[in-house]
C-alpha positions in Angstrom: 37.6 24.4 -129.1 34.7 23.3 -126.9 31.2 22.6 -128.1 30.1 25.9 -126.5 32.6 27.8 -128.6 31.5 26.0 -131.7 27.8 26.4 -131.2 27.9 30.1 -130.4 30.2 30.8 -133.3 28.0 29.0 -135.7 24.9 30.8 -134.4 26.5 34.2 -134.9 27.8 33.3 -138.4 24.4 32.0 -139.4 22.9 35.3 -138.2 25.4 37.2 -140.5 24.5 34.9 -143.4 20.8 35.5 -142.8 21.3 39.3 -142.7 23.4 39.3 -145.9 21.0 37.1 -147.8 18.2 39.4 -146.7 20.2 42.4 -148.1 20.7 40.5 -151.3 17.0 39.6 -151.6 16.0 43.2 -150.9 18.4 44.6 -153.4 17.5 42.1 -156.1 13.8 43.2 -155.9 14.7 46.9 -156.6 17.0 46.7 -159.6 16.3 46.9 -163.3 19.1 44.6 -164.6 21.2 47.1 -166.5 25.0 46.8 -166.7 25.5 50.0 -164.7 23.3 48.7 -161.9 24.9 45.3 -161.8 28.6 46.4 -162.1 28.5 49.8 -160.4 25.3 49.9 -158.2 23.9 52.7 -160.2 26.8 55.0 -159.1 24.6 56.1 -156.2 26.9 55.6 -153.2 28.2 58.4 -151.1 32.0 58.9 -150.5 31.6 57.7 -146.9 29.6 54.6 -147.9 32.0 53.8 -150.6 35.0 54.4 -148.3 33.6 51.9 -145.8 32.9 49.5 -148.7 36.5 49.9 -150.0 37.8 49.2 -146.5 35.5 46.2 -146.2 36.7 44.9 -149.6 40.4 45.4 -148.8 40.6 44.3 -145.2 40.5 40.6 -146.1 41.2 37.3 -144.3 44.8 37.9 -145.1 44.7 41.0 -143.0 42.7 39.7 -140.1 44.0 36.2 -139.9 47.2 36.0 -141.9 49.1 39.2 -140.9 48.5 38.8 -137.2 49.6 35.1 -137.5 52.8 36.0 -139.3 53.6 38.6 -136.6 52.9 36.1 -133.9 55.3 33.6 -135.5 58.0 35.8 -137.0 57.8 39.1 -135.1 59.3 42.0 -137.0 59.3 40.3 -140.4 55.5 40.0 -140.3 55.2 43.8 -140.0 56.0 44.2 -143.6 52.5 43.2 -144.6 50.8 45.7 -142.3 53.1 48.5 -143.5 53.0 47.5 -147.2 49.2 47.2 -147.3 48.8 50.6 -145.8 51.5 52.5 -147.8 50.0 51.2 -151.0 47.0 53.4 -150.6 49.1 56.5 -151.2 49.8 55.3 -154.7 46.0 54.8 -155.2 45.2 58.2 -153.8 47.7 60.3 -155.8 48.0 58.4 -159.0 44.9 56.3 -159.7 41.6 57.0 -158.0 40.3 60.2 -159.7 41.8 59.3 -163.1 40.3 55.8 -163.2 36.9 57.1 -162.2 37.0 59.7 -165.0 38.3 57.5 -167.8 36.5 54.2 -167.2 33.0 52.7 -166.8 33.2 49.3 -165.1 36.6 47.6 -165.5 40.4 48.3 -165.8 40.1 47.5 -169.6 37.8 50.5 -170.0 40.6 52.8 -169.0 43.3 51.1 -171.0 41.2 50.8 -174.2 40.0 54.4 -174.2 42.6 55.4 -176.9 43.8 52.0 -178.2 42.6 49.3 -180.6 39.9 48.0 -178.3 39.7 44.3 -178.9 43.3 43.0 -178.2 43.6 45.4 -175.3 40.4 44.3 -173.7 41.2 40.6 -174.1 44.7 41.2 -172.4 43.4 43.3 -169.6 40.4 41.1 -169.0 42.6 37.9 -168.9 44.9 39.6 -166.4 42.1 40.8 -164.2 40.6 37.3 -164.0 44.0 35.7 -163.1 44.6 38.2 -160.3 41.1 37.8 -158.9 41.4 34.0 -158.8 44.7 34.2 -157.0 43.1 36.6 -154.4 40.1 34.3 -154.1 42.4 31.3 -153.3 43.7 33.2 -150.3 40.2 33.8 -148.9 39.3 30.1 -149.4 42.4 29.1 -147.5 41.3 31.4 -144.7 37.9 29.8 -144.6 39.4 26.4 -144.4 41.7 27.3 -141.6 39.0 28.9 -139.6 36.5 26.0 -139.8 39.3 23.6 -138.8 39.7 25.6 -135.5 36.0 26.1 -135.1 34.9 22.5 -135.5 38.0 21.1 -133.9 38.9 19.3 -137.1 41.4 20.0 -139.8 40.3 17.0 -141.9 39.7 17.3 -145.6 35.9 16.8 -145.3 35.3 19.8 -143.0 37.5 22.0 -145.0 36.0 20.9 -148.3 32.4 21.6 -147.1 33.4 25.0 -145.8 35.2 26.1 -148.9 32.3 24.9 -151.1 29.8 26.6 -148.9 31.7 29.9 -149.1 31.9 29.6 -152.8 28.2 28.9 -153.1 27.3 32.0 -151.0 29.6 34.3 -153.0 27.9 33.2 -156.2 24.5 33.9 -154.7 25.6 37.4 -153.5 27.0 38.3 -156.9 24.4 36.7 -159.2 21.3 38.1 -157.4 22.5 41.3 -155.8 25.3 42.6 -158.0 27.3 45.6 -156.9 24.7 47.1 -154.7 24.2 44.0 -152.5 28.0 43.4 -152.4 28.6 47.0 -151.3 26.2 46.9 -148.4 27.6 43.5 -147.3 31.1 45.1 -147.3 29.9 48.1 -145.3 28.3 45.8 -142.6 31.5 43.7 -142.6 33.8 46.8 -142.2 31.8 48.0 -139.2 31.9 44.5 -137.6 35.6 44.0 -138.3 36.6 47.4 -136.9 34.5 46.8 -133.8 36.1 43.4 -133.3 39.6 44.7 -133.9 39.1 47.6 -131.5 37.7 45.3 -128.8 40.6 42.9 -129.0 43.2 45.6 -129.2 41.9 47.3 -126.1 41.8 44.0 -124.2 45.4 43.2 -125.2 46.7 46.7 -124.1 44.8 46.4 -120.8 46.7 43.2 -120.1 49.9 45.2 -120.3 48.5 48.3 -118.6 48.7 50.2 -121.9 52.5 49.7 -122.1 53.4 48.7 -125.7 57.1 48.2 -124.8 56.0 45.7 -122.1 53.9 43.9 -124.8 56.9 43.7 -127.1 59.2 42.4 -124.4 56.7 39.7 -123.4 56.2 38.7 -127.0 60.0 38.4 -127.5 60.4 36.4 -124.3 57.6 34.0 -125.1 58.7 33.5 -128.7 61.9 31.7 -127.8 64.0 33.9 -130.0 64.6 36.8 -127.5 65.3 40.2 -128.9 65.8 38.7 -132.4 62.0 38.4 -132.5 61.9 42.2 -132.7 64.6 42.5 -135.4 64.6 41.6 -139.1 65.6 38.2 -140.1 63.5 35.4 -138.7 61.6 34.8 -141.9 63.5 36.9 -144.5 67.0 37.1 -143.1 68.7 33.8 -143.5 70.7 34.6 -146.6 70.8 36.9 -149.6 67.9 35.1 -151.2 65.7 35.7 -148.2 66.6 39.4 -148.1 65.8 39.9 -151.8 62.5 38.0 -151.2 61.8 40.5 -148.5 62.3 43.4 -150.9 60.3 41.7 -153.6 57.4 41.3 -151.3 57.5 44.9 -150.2 57.5 46.1 -153.8 54.6 43.9 -154.6 52.5 45.1 -151.6 53.1 48.8 -152.2 52.4 48.7 -156.0 49.9 45.9 -156.2 46.8 47.6 -154.7 46.6 50.1 -157.6 46.2 47.1 -159.9 43.6 45.0 -158.1 40.5 44.8 -160.2 38.1 44.6 -157.3 39.5 47.8 -155.8 39.5 49.7 -159.1 35.8 48.7 -159.7 34.8 50.4 -156.4 35.7 53.9 -157.9 32.9 53.5 -160.4 30.2 53.2 -157.7 30.3 56.9 -156.9 29.0 59.7 -159.2 32.2 61.8 -159.6 35.9 61.7 -159.4 35.9 64.0 -156.4 33.7 61.5 -154.6 36.2 58.7 -155.6 39.0 60.7 -154.0 37.0 61.3 -150.9 36.2 57.6 -150.8 39.9 56.8 -150.7 40.5 59.3 -147.9 37.7 57.5 -145.8 39.2 54.1 -146.7 42.8 55.2 -145.7 41.5 56.3 -142.3 39.8 53.0 -141.6 42.5 50.8 -143.2 45.3 52.7 -141.4 43.7 52.3 -138.0 43.0 48.6 -138.7 46.6 47.7 -139.7 48.0 49.4 -136.7 45.7 47.2 -134.6 46.9 44.0 -136.4 50.4 44.8 -135.1 49.0 44.8 -131.5 47.0 41.7 -132.1 50.0 39.8 -133.7 52.4 40.6 -130.8 49.5 40.0 -128.4 49.0 36.5 -129.7 52.8 35.9 -129.4 52.9 37.2 -125.8 49.7 35.7 -124.5 49.0 32.5 -126.6 52.6 31.8 -127.7 54.0 30.9 -131.1 54.1 27.2 -130.3 50.4 27.0 -129.5 49.6 29.1 -132.6 51.7 26.9 -134.8 50.2 23.7 -133.3 46.7 25.0 -134.2 47.7 26.0 -137.7 51.3 25.8 -139.1 50.9 29.0 -141.1 49.5 31.0 -138.1 46.1 31.7 -139.6 44.3 31.0 -136.3 46.3 33.3 -134.1 43.6 35.9 -133.7 40.7 33.5 -132.7 43.1 31.8 -130.2 43.9 35.2 -128.8 40.2 36.1 -128.5 39.5 32.9 -126.5 42.5 33.6 -124.2 41.4 37.2 -123.6 37.9 36.0 -122.8 39.1 33.8 -120.0 40.6 30.8 -121.8 39.2 27.7 -123.5 36.1 26.4 -121.8 35.2 29.7 -120.1 32.0 31.5 -120.9 33.9 34.7 -121.7 36.3 32.8 -123.9 33.4 31.1 -125.8 31.7 34.4 -126.4 34.7 36.3 -127.6 36.0 33.5 -129.7 32.6 33.1 -131.3 32.4 36.8 -132.0 35.8 36.9 -133.6 35.2 33.7 -135.6 31.9 35.1 -137.0 33.7 38.3 -138.0 36.4 36.4 -139.7 33.8 34.4 -141.7 32.0 37.7 -142.5 35.3 39.1 -143.7 35.9 36.2 -146.0 32.3 36.3 -147.5 32.4 40.1 -148.1 35.8 40.0 -149.8 35.1 37.0 -152.0 31.8 38.7 -153.2 33.7 41.8 -154.3 36.4 39.8 -156.0 34.0 37.5 -157.8 31.9 40.5 -159.0 35.0 42.2 -160.4 36.3 39.1 -162.2 32.9 38.2 -163.6 32.6 41.7 -164.9 35.9 41.3 -166.7 34.8 38.0 -168.3 31.5 39.5 -169.5 32.4 43.2 -170.2 35.8 42.6 -171.6 36.3 39.0 -172.8 32.8 38.0 -173.9 32.1 41.4 -175.5 35.4 41.2 -177.4 35.5 37.6 -178.4 31.8 36.7 -179.1 29.4 39.6 -179.4 31.2 42.9 -179.3 28.0 44.9 -179.2 26.0 42.6 -177.0 23.0 43.9 -175.2 23.4 44.9 -171.6 21.1 42.2 -170.3 23.0 39.5 -172.3 26.3 40.8 -170.8 24.9 40.8 -167.3 23.6 37.2 -167.8 27.1 36.1 -168.9 28.6 37.8 -165.8 26.3 35.7 -163.6 27.3 32.5 -165.3 30.9 33.6 -165.1 30.6 34.0 -161.3 29.7 30.3 -161.1 32.7 29.3 -163.1 35.1 31.5 -161.3 33.7 30.3 -158.0 34.3 26.6 -159.0 38.0 27.3 -160.0 38.6 29.2 -156.8 37.1 26.4 -154.7 39.3 23.8 -156.4 42.6 25.8 -156.1 41.7 26.9 -152.5 41.4 23.3 -151.4 44.8 22.6 -152.9 46.5 25.5 -151.1 45.2 24.9 -147.6 48.6 24.7 -146.0 49.8 28.1 -147.1 49.5 31.4 -145.1 46.7 33.6 -146.4 48.8 36.8 -146.2 51.5 35.1 -148.2 49.0 34.1 -150.9 47.7 37.6 -151.1 51.3 38.8 -151.6 51.4 36.6 -154.7 48.2 38.2 -156.0 49.6 41.6 -155.4 52.8 40.7 -157.3 50.8 39.6 -160.3 48.6 42.7 -160.2 51.6 45.0 -159.9 53.3 43.2 -162.8 50.4 43.0 -165.3 47.9 45.7 -164.4 49.8 48.6 -162.9 52.3 49.2 -165.8 49.6 49.3 -168.5 47.4 51.5 -166.3 50.1 54.1 -165.7 51.3 54.1 -169.3 47.8 54.6 -170.6 47.2 57.5 -168.3 50.5 59.3 -168.5 52.4 58.3 -171.7 51.3 60.2 -174.8 53.1 57.9 -177.2 51.8 54.6 -175.7 50.4 52.2 -178.4 48.2 49.2 -178.6 51.2 46.8 -179.0 52.7 48.4 -176.0 49.6 47.8 -173.9 49.2 44.2 -174.9 52.9 43.5 -174.4 52.9 45.3 -171.0 50.0 43.1 -169.7 51.4 39.8 -171.0 55.0 40.8 -170.3 54.2 41.2 -166.6 51.5 38.5 -166.3 53.3 35.5 -167.9 56.6 35.9 -166.1 54.9 36.5 -162.7 52.8 33.3 -163.1 55.7 31.2 -164.5 58.1 32.3 -161.8 55.6 31.3 -159.1 55.1 27.9 -160.7 58.9 27.2 -160.6 59.4 28.8 -157.1 59.6 27.2 -153.6 55.9 28.0 -153.3 54.9 25.1 -155.6 57.7 22.5 -155.1 61.0 21.7 -153.5 60.3 22.1 -149.8 58.2 20.6 -147.0 56.0 23.7 -147.0 55.3 23.7 -150.8 52.1 22.8 -152.5 53.7 19.6 -153.9 56.3 18.7 -151.2 57.1 15.4 -152.8 58.5 16.8 -156.1 61.1 19.3 -157.0 60.9 21.5 -160.1 62.1 24.7 -158.3 64.3 26.8 -160.5 63.5 30.3 -159.2 64.8 30.9 -155.6 62.3 33.6 -154.5 58.9 33.0 -153.2 57.5 36.3 -154.4 58.3 37.2 -158.1 57.6 40.9 -157.9 61.1 42.2 -158.0 61.6 40.5 -161.3 58.2 40.5 -162.9 57.2 44.1 -162.1 60.1 45.7 -164.0 59.5 43.2 -166.8 55.9 44.5 -167.2 57.1 48.1 -167.5 59.9 47.1 -169.8 57.6 45.1 -172.1 55.2 48.0 -172.4 58.1 50.4 -173.4 59.6 47.9 -175.8 56.3 47.1 -177.5 55.6 50.8 -178.0 59.0 51.8 -179.4 59.0 48.9 -181.8 55.4 49.5 -183.0 54.7 51.0 -186.4 51.4 52.3 -185.0 51.1 56.1 -184.9 49.8 57.2 -181.5 46.4 59.0 -181.8 47.2 62.4 -180.5 43.6 63.5 -180.5 42.5 60.5 -178.5 45.3 61.0 -176.0 44.4 64.7 -175.6 40.7 63.7 -175.1 41.7 61.1 -172.5 44.0 63.5 -170.7 41.3 66.2 -170.4 38.7 63.6 -169.4 41.0 62.1 -166.7 42.0 65.4 -165.2 38.7 67.3 -165.4 36.0 64.6 -165.6 34.5 66.2 -168.8 32.7 63.4 -170.6 33.0 60.9 -167.8 30.2 58.4 -167.5 
């Protein structure tokens, strides 16, 4: 990229940082420091505002950079991410949104512990939430590193390290000083910018092909070097039976994982009622659906106009396909139009990363303070003490995410998010559904369900090709690969459900029928909801 590209992109990004820091400062002067204010923004947001914030929280660097990059490199096989991320919201809408809002206060553990022995359940659910959040944060850090490498014309470790550390520092500031209210407004601003940028690029791509999507696909297939195979399953997930099972495993994780993501569940607590939570999801689905349809156009547009070889030369995982496409559509590298459009898209991508990491960090720090700290140290801690712990936890979680994000810089961000979804679907979704819908579910079943999904999911990733055994692994020089699939979802998700069932049927604990009845009425009607 030219100096003109770099300077303009940095100016726009600096402007976004200034605006978001201004929002954080303004919000921090108008809050009273309660847990409800810090974790849920006082529950004062409207369904439309929360819907935009949910969309801003969900449409991450994986969506904007990773999915389009995978489509540009692998064609049809990259589409699974767009479809899976969107279809997942039907599970959220019909099974989760209203019930979670009625039963919980701030975290997933609030819902699960409503009728269980609180301490062990909170520790298990809190631990799982932190693990999922850190995995998701790693993907955002990888996106930040890829983007700065393109922006500064350098993929060296110093530039990436400084960028990842800078993003980590900003997310800690947003969360520590602004809490949920600042995070929400940052996500709303980011959602508007991201939709505007995606619409602009999509229109420009379609204009290049006179609105003919079939012509776009044909050009992408021809430029890919694979011909019509580019538009058929198999380039990434079709080599053998292992690849096909991996494809199914990824699809299962994407469809079921959203309903177990802590930072998505926490958004349902920012509106006053369950009806408002449901309407928020409807708003979010409309925005998210439109966006993921546009990522398909952008991915094939990058393949047709930029070319997979140039995308791969810039970033082996395809994370820079959209910025390269923007520069091309503006007139090419070195042109004024290319510089402006590239800078605009790069700034939006940075904004996307910052907004998402703020939401994830807030959700994970809430789990540390509200679930783990309150259970392990001071179960009846005062709200101000709990909020103080959450702020400190944000710093620690940020440090861990920075370190792991630097380690995983060579992986595709959408792929990393797929791993986070697999862990969320394995550890969080089974215990959530059992708690809401199974009258006989017990404390042992809840704890076993969480750990029975979490531990296998993490262990299978550690002994998979993701970590060792191939040139694309985190540690390419060693080989302790024993599990052939890259995504563990097809194994670990059933194990989570099985462990919950087994723990319950072998437990001597008598289910509390009265508590279940109370929870059922509360979840369905909202009576007694906070």
